[in-house]
Steps between C-alpha positions, in 0.01 A plus 500: 500500500405875522807563717721325250359708218570816690863395544519414133406859418822628663674521162209716378560735795867511410421575138261772614779641710722508193233692315460757773879536529520564127247776541719649774803489272694223690732278302368142501546260210215499249553124462358437844141585408432226238722247675303529824179426315668216323593356843154559632353323199711191575379502859137527399547215256650274774849513353698620804835375382486716189380789713797457734738506202351834395521656845854375555595660172339827618725497809799513266349791319397721791542456874192713563299180453653324802205564730266344247719191482513466873120517507478237223729272697274536808202421276647175375605398856145560629361289215733215597727546198809533715754401228382791285521738793857383570594552134376858499665595834832330408515696175439822692787433736734417208439843349821700562338843490239417763465758775611367846156549645341320204756217535431454868128480430556244228714299739225506759238381246734233370553378858118468533495312170757250632301459822182426313688255281631317808860610436543610859880510507508743205222712650683510834827614337327790320304616806821486717679711236225762518510506886878540506470783246219655709264489198137411549624376837166449681344328205805280446507402866135401484568282201792338682273443801253314278778289350641401837160417631438280199834326557435469877827679555403652835844639589504715183137580555574641847802699370310647207200589715727673747647705216152595392406596856801739515387699196125446487250664727249212515575275797589149394603359837199259485632357177858464636364315814326252265829439320665425834221255575546330162870475585422361841281227353791390280723463813222312679473250219879459522464448878724800569284608788732749669553692173128484430421656837748778437332580167153488655614751760637721226157483330335622825761769539418616143126482555376459856153417371615203286249225587687249288820542697314448826338182365838375387655575836215339687505183291877472527481530881213249506697246300793548738262450798558857621135541578508823694702670231252370239206641697660845516557498127150380416323741734704790351285460191199653677673841502651456155185413310204331672364377169759220523402369845329199351840374395629471861211330673618141435872554568411685819290210615799272463725741695265553790430125519871421523552750785171381665333836494181420307293739709716795383447378143123498551513852647699618197246341262219690670707818476545449124139407440358798700734754341553378140262209433621227263400147417816329636469618860122435494540134392786445740292632789208280392731199524619604843140559625398161364792323680466689825121508523268329254383507140186705577702788638721485192192508278359801691839676464521439121137612449567820684819565303337425165230751577773763557729394215333274235747227399482190282774334698310576820184353346690188393635457853154548652346241270769249607412559862121455468509206258546250786189625685237479234258231378555319168280730289644821628850354493467420130409858415773641726754265345409630154533860619838423654624342177386810310682733736814288487495517117450878516802534730714280280451747213508814706824696515647562849719795399462806286740765366394843618678659200353312202235267644678174412379217720662169599472212749846563649688793634742676259736775608535623142176503305528268196288740300609861567840405648449732798638395841309471829156554339362144557269469804231270635160547342281655768124454533315185376779244465 
């Protein structure tokens, strides 16, 4: 509310500017001063349509008020009154005597109005016009990028991001690689596997540390029973970003089992656990120890790991192991404890965005909250 009131005082600032200008001897219409306060009065009395009529009339009187009208349009858009913002910006553009720089800014703001109103085609046309005219180019390209993302138009997203990369200092190769991955997933759903692989390789060429591309490549190879290729792709993730190693434990188990190299898989699990920790390799190793030795050794292993890295999932697994060895009284209490940990795990998020803190049970490559890419990772610690 306070911010809105500050915006509403823009006409007062303009009127004050008129007053100062008069003192300096500049020629600005005397009619502006009372009309601005008239418009302000309408705004304060929650009569925005009447206020807009006043301000539009002022445009026709003096073009020095254009900046104020642009600001008012932004105010209405931020308040969710997009139709009023569109009306103000459209009237600005229709003004014949508008300075080219003012017109381009009005076009840009109108494009944002259209985008907020869901009129994406109209917004896209205006932003493309600005890009072609080399006016507000970086900002217009960013708006186009948001539109193409919203439309899931990954080809145009890639092209637009590449244009941005050519004129903007901030590296956006990570973003472009994510667009290639989105495109690859479309081809995978269409069962166009060869094209999908080409796009995945393009993603890795764009960003050699793209974990998502390696996961896509590994899963594609796994589905095609190319197990050694899948292993290479999955193990590449260790160098790209070790925080995602939990994602490859299960598919690697399948690959090594198919090529009958389970011992190498076990060695790799120990390597991951010793160097990076993680609940997935710990539970997988516990299962292997249980199968190859006995439950007691698996219990000892889990207890040791929980001391090092406290974990609800580890505790739940441990309770499952010891339940079969206890008498009825102790078993009843352990069963209750296991149910409680299971309920806690059901409500506990497995992933968290490092940018905004948004949590979820599944892995997202674009955060649903802050819309940043590659910021979702496994929750470390007690999980």
